[in-house]
C-alpha positions as a Markdown table, in Angstrom:
| # | Residue | x | y | z |
|---|---|---|---|---|
| 1 | Met | -9.1 | -4.6 | -7.8 |
| 2 | Arg | -9.2 | -2.9 | -4.4 |
| 3 | Val | -6.4 | -2.1 | -2.1 |
| 4 | Glu | -6.8 | -3.0 | 1.6 |
| 5 | Leu | -4.5 | -1.8 | 4.3 |
| 6 | Asp | -4.5 | -3.3 | 7.8 |
| 7 | Glu | -3.3 | -0.1 | 9.5 |
| 8 | Pro | -2.7 | -1.6 | 13.0 |
| 9 | Lys | -0.2 | -4.1 | 11.4 |
| 10 | Cys | 1.7 | -1.4 | 9.5 |
| 11 | Val | 5.3 | -0.9 | 10.8 |
| 12 | Ala | 5.9 | 2.4 | 8.9 |
| 13 | Ser | 8.8 | 1.0 | 6.8 |
| 14 | Gly | 7.7 | 3.0 | 3.7 |
| 15 | Gln | 8.3 | 0.1 | 1.2 |
| 16 | Cys | 4.8 | 0.5 | -0.2 |
| 17 | Val | 5.4 | 4.2 | -0.9 |
| 18 | Met | 8.6 | 3.4 | -2.8 |
| 19 | Ala | 7.0 | 0.6 | -4.8 |
| 20 | Ser | 3.8 | 2.6 | -5.7 |
| 21 | Pro | 3.9 | 6.3 | -4.7 |
| 22 | Glu | 0.7 | 7.0 | -6.7 |
| 23 | Val | -1.2 | 4.6 | -4.5 |
| 24 | Phe | 0.4 | 4.9 | -1.1 |
| 25 | Asp | 1.7 | 7.6 | 1.2 |
| 26 | Gln | 2.7 | 7.9 | 4.8 |
| 27 | Arg | 1.3 | 10.0 | 7.6 |
| 28 | Asp | 3.7 | 12.7 | 8.7 |
| 29 | Glu | 3.1 | 12.2 | 12.4 |
| 30 | Asp | 3.9 | 8.5 | 12.7 |
| 31 | Gly | 4.9 | 7.2 | 9.2 |
| 32 | Ile | 1.9 | 4.7 | 9.1 |
| 33 | Ala | 0.9 | 4.0 | 5.5 |
| 34 | Ile | -2.3 | 5.5 | 3.9 |
| 35 | Val | -4.0 | 4.4 | 0.7 |
| 36 | Leu | -4.4 | 7.3 | -1.8 |
| 37 | Gln | -6.2 | 5.2 | -4.4 |
| 38 | Glu | -8.4 | 2.4 | -3.1 |
| 39 | Thr | -9.2 | 1.2 | -6.6 |
| 40 | Pro | -6.1 | 2.0 | -8.7 |
| 41 | Glu | -6.2 | 1.9 | -12.5 |
| 42 | Asp | -4.8 | -1.2 | -14.2 |
| 43 | Gly | -1.5 | 0.6 | -15.0 |
| 44 | Leu | -0.7 | 0.9 | -11.3 |
| 45 | Leu | -1.4 | -2.7 | -10.3 |
| 46 | Asp | 2.1 | -4.0 | -10.9 |
| 47 | Gly | 3.4 | -1.4 | -8.3 |
| 48 | Val | 0.7 | -2.4 | -5.9 |
| 49 | Arg | 1.5 | -6.1 | -6.3 |
| 50 | Glu | 5.1 | -5.3 | -5.5 |
| 51 | Ala | 4.1 | -3.3 | -2.4 |
| 52 | Val | 2.0 | -6.3 | -1.3 |
| 53 | Ala | 4.9 | -8.6 | -1.8 |
| 54 | Ile | 7.6 | -6.5 | 0.0 |
| 55 | Cys | 5.5 | -5.2 | 2.9 |
| 56 | Pro | 7.4 | -6.5 | 6.0 |
| 57 | Ala | 4.2 | -6.6 | 8.1 |
| 58 | Ala | 2.0 | -8.2 | 5.5 |
| 59 | Ala | -0.4 | -5.3 | 6.1 |
| 60 | Ile | -1.5 | -4.8 | 2.4 |
| 61 | Arg | -3.8 | -6.9 | 0.4 |
| 62 | Leu | -5.1 | -6.6 | -3.2 |
| 63 | Val | -8.7 | -7.9 | -3.4 |
| 64 | Glu | -10.7 | -8.6 | -6.5 |
| 65 | Gln | -14.0 | -6.8 | -6.6 |
């Protein structure tokens, strides 16, 4: 699975970071999300799925490779 972030859609809410801090972080200057692990290991996928579900801007997708 691969994480995709549509950066222009991100509203810097930080929900993804709280759901999956191993996979997401936020830029210091504007709070926009960044992906730390584009292809996270299976043990992290539940957190990524939660981040996808709770993102208020629907800026995150989990794509099968």
